[in-house]
C-alpha positions, 0 to 999 in steps of 0.5 A, spaced: 551 457 487 550 459 480 557 461 477 555 466 473 556 473 475 550 478 475 551 484 471 545 484 466 539 485 469 532 484 464 526 487 467 520 484 463 514 489 463 514 496 465 508 500 468 509 502 476 512 495 478 517 495 472 519 503 472 520 503 480 525 497 479 529 500 474 529 507 477 531 504 484 536 499 481 540 505 476 540 510 482 543 505 487 547 500 482 547 503 476 555 503 474 555 496 476 549 494 472 547 493 465 539 494 465 534 493 460 527 494 460 522 490 455 515 493 455 510 493 449 505 499 448 500 495 446 499 491 452 495 495 457 497 495 465 492 495 471 494 502 473 489 503 478 494 504 484 493 511 486 494 511 493 500 510 497 503 510 504 508 515 507 514 510 506 513 512 499 516 519 501 523 515 504 523 511 497 523 518 493 528 521 498 533 515 496 532 516 489 533 524 489 526 525 487 524 533 487 517 532 491 514 538 488 516 536 481 514 529 482 507 531 484 506 536 479 507 531 473 503 526 477 497 530 478 498 528 486 495 530 492 496 529 499 494 523 503 493 523 511 490 517 512 484 513 510 476 514 512 473 508 513 465 508 513 460 503 514 465 498 515 462 495 522 455 497 521 452 502 516 453 509 519 459 508 523 465 511 521 473 511 523 479 514 521 486 510 520 491 516 520 498 516 519 503 519 524 503 518 532 497 518 536 498 522 542 505 522 545 509 516 548 509 517 555 513 511 557 517 506 554 513 501 558 506 502 555 504 505 549 499 512 549 493 508 548 494 505 555 494 512 558 488 514 554 484 507 556 485 509 563 482 516 563 476 512 559 475 508 565 475 514 570 470 518 565 474 523 562 479 523 556 475 524 550 476 520 543 482 517 541 481 521 535 482 527 539 490 526 539 491 525 532 494 531 528 493 527 522 486 525 523 484 532 525 488 536 519 484 531 514 477 532 517 479 540 517 481 539 510 488 542 512 495 540 510 502 542 511 509 541 508 516 543 508 522 542 513 517 544 519 511 540 517 509 536 523 504 531 519 506 524 516 503 524 509 503 520 503 500 521 496 494 520 491 497 520 484 496 518 477 499 511 476 500 511 469 503 518 470 507 516 475 510 510 471 512 515 465 515 520 470 520 514 473 521 512 466 524 518 464 528 518 470 531 511 469 532 512 461 536 519 463 540 515 468 542 509 463 536 504 463 535 501 456 528 501 454 526 496 448 519 496 445 516 489 444 512 483 446 515 477 449 513 471 445 518 466 448 522 465 454 529 461 453 532 457 459 538 453 460 537 446 459 541 444 465 539 449 470 533 451 468 535 458 469 532 464 464 537 466 459 533 470 454 527 474 452 525 473 445 520 478 442 515 478 437 520 481 432 525 476 433 530 480 438 533 476 443 534 480 450 539 476 454 540 477 461 543 474 468 538 476 472 530 477 470 525 481 474 518 479 472 513 485 472 508 482 467 503 483 472 497 478 474 500 474 468 507 472 471 510 470 465 516 469 467 515 466 475 509 462 473 508 461 466 515 459 465 518 457 472 512 455 475 514 458 482 507 456 485 501 460 488 498 460 495 491 462 494 488 466 500 481 466 498 479 462 504 480 469 508 479 474 503 472 474 499 473 479 494 475 477 487 473 483 482 474 491 482 471 496 477 475 502 476 473 509 473 476 516 473 471 522 474 472 529 473 473 533 479 466 536 483 469 539 489 476 541 492 480 535 493 481 532 501 487 530 504 485 523 505 482 516 501 475 514 503 473 507 503 466 506 503 463 499 505 457 496 501 453 490 501 459 485 498 465 489 499 467 496 499 468 503 494 474 507 494 474 515 492 481 518 491 482 525 489 487 528 485 488 535 483 484 535 476 480 528 477 478 523 482 479 516 482 474 511 483 473 504 484 468 498 487 471 492 490 467 486 491 466 479 491 463 476 485 459 470 489 455 475 492 454 481 487 454 480 479 459 484 475 453 488 472 450 490 478 457 492 481 458 496 475 451 500 476 452 501 483 459 504 482 456 509 476 450 511 481 455 513 487 459 517 482 459 525 484 463 527 477 462 525 470 466 519 468 472 520 463 471 513 461 467 506 462 469 503 468 474 497 467 473 490 470 479 487 474 479 480 476 484 478 481 486 472 485 488 474 492 495 470 495 502 470 494 507 466 489 510 461 493 517 463 491 518 470 489 525 469 487 526 463 483 532 461 480 535 467 477 528 471 476 525 475 482 517 477 481 515 484 483 508 487 484 502 483 481 507 478 479 509 476 486 502 476 489 496 480 491 492 481 497 487 487 495 487 495 494 485 496 501 490 500 505 494 502 499 500 497 500 501 495 493 506 500 491 509 499 497 510 492 496 514 493 490 518 498 493 520 494 499 521 488 494 526 492 490 530 495 496 531 488 499 534 486 492 538 491 492 541 490 499 542 483 497 544 483 490 547 477 487 553 480 484 558 474 485 552 469 483 545 466 485 545 462 492 540 458 495 541 461 502 540 468 499 534 466 495 531 463 501 532 469 506 529 473 500 523 469 500 522 468 507 522 476 508 517 477 502 513 471 505 513 475 512 511 481 509 505 479 505 502 475 511 503 481 515 499 485 510 494 480 509 492 479 516 491 487 517 487 487 511 483 481 514 482 484 520 478 490 517 473 485 514 473 480 520 470 485 525 464 487 523 456 487 525 453 487 518 448 483 516 449 481 509 451 474 507 458 477 504 459 480 511 457 474 515 461 470 512 467 475 513 465 475 521 464 467 522 470 465 517 476 461 521 482 466 520 489 465 520 492 463 527 497 469 527 491 474 526 487 470 532 493 471 536 493 478 535 486 479 537 486 475 543 492 479 545 488 486 544 482 483 548 486 481 554 490 487 555 490 492 549 496 490 547 498 491 540 505 490 537 510 492 531 516 487 530 522 490 526 520 488 519 512 489 520 509 494 516 503 497 520 505 500 526 502 499 533 498 506 532 495 503 526 493 496 529 490 500 535 486 505 530 483 499 526 482 494 532 478 500 536 475 502 530 472 496 528 469 495 535 474 490 538 473 493 546 479 490 550 478 487 557 484 490 560 490 495 559 497 496 562 496 498 569 502 503 569 497 509 567 494 508 574 501 510 577 499 517 574 495 521 579 488 523 575 489 530 575 496 530 572 493 525 567 487 529 565 492 535 565 496 532 560 491 529 556 488 536 555 494 539 553 495 534 548 488 535 545 489 543 545 496 542 542 493 538 536 487 543 535 492 549 535 497 546 530 491 544 525 488 551 526 495 554 524 495 550 517 493 552 511 487 549 506 489 543 503 487 546 496 491 552 497 498 548 499 497 544 492 496 551 488 503 553 492 507 547 492 505 543 486 500 546 482 499 541 476 498 544 469 491 542 466 
């Protein structure tokens, strides 16, 4: 164990990752720490992460953030899920919604088993009929407040989000230092980081360093050589173009993920503009063709030229190495699908707060942290691969995704669902049973059996129960105001 007690925390890099870390640390541990964030206005950030998942709401509550104020300042809109279009084959569409599908009928079997039993008897409709969030999204409706029944997340401007968190952090005592990092000093014996040396000559000393320098991984990789585990054998995309456009229509409360011949395209509506991007595998589509394909698909006028982002999918072998913790893109990257990047930053800093090494950094502590980070990233990785692997498209990109060998952990999940419609969520898994079921069925994987507990319910009772649930969803959705109306009342963003 390092004998040096940890009080001085230095965050290398700002952007979304840096300011999320700063805001959380100063809120939870502020009086115990001296927190400094180093960033340069001359260094750009990726800044295209414009979509979140419902865990962001709980994180904001932990920070004491006023939701309407946050949404106004980040031009945010609401998100109830993701519409997947053309993923299994051209013309197909399904929805991955937040919230619970149906109602838990028994502790021994999830709702979808009862629905599958109804299907086997010729009734029950579509699984989508039992999702409040899906039907609200399809109708362009939304509700907020203490009585809100829907689970929701946000579409937001990542640059404005970092600015919002920066103000909160600085007001709470975080010190920001402007400047480019030119050198990282290490202890000659232990290899622990000692200080960041800036272009100006200033030295920023610390006991614990957070690497939020993005894909450069200046501290964790360039300095400490923590290693990188490449996942490109499973994820065939390696590039994305991103561009913002003027709003051409009222914002809908969901993200659109539209597959194309070599990847997919996103459309994320904020209050006053739309975030657009095209993810692709450069082996199957040239950057020039991808750029033009994105421009041709835009509905509104572009606000700048599309920016090309190249990336490697995978994870850092040691997220916590010596006295450095990598967060955000420095720790690894899968790809934008399912909007997990901002979530992974928040869970990373939350784990750090829970295991903060006040008395010194120990091997058991860092090993546990790294094991948790690895498990979380691998779970997200498998969920992302699932979308690509189960497809019936004919293009070379999709054929590769369909025929490639997949991680054993995912193969076991698929086999379990095929055999008995079983899906599961371990205690530290991100995606719920309902998420797995929606995507597995949406991608066309049909189970051969289901739990027979549902057969113990008389058919008339099962039919009546499902009819009642569908009616409850329809009634609740009809009572909701329009998404655009909620934005105008709850969190209108100034032009």
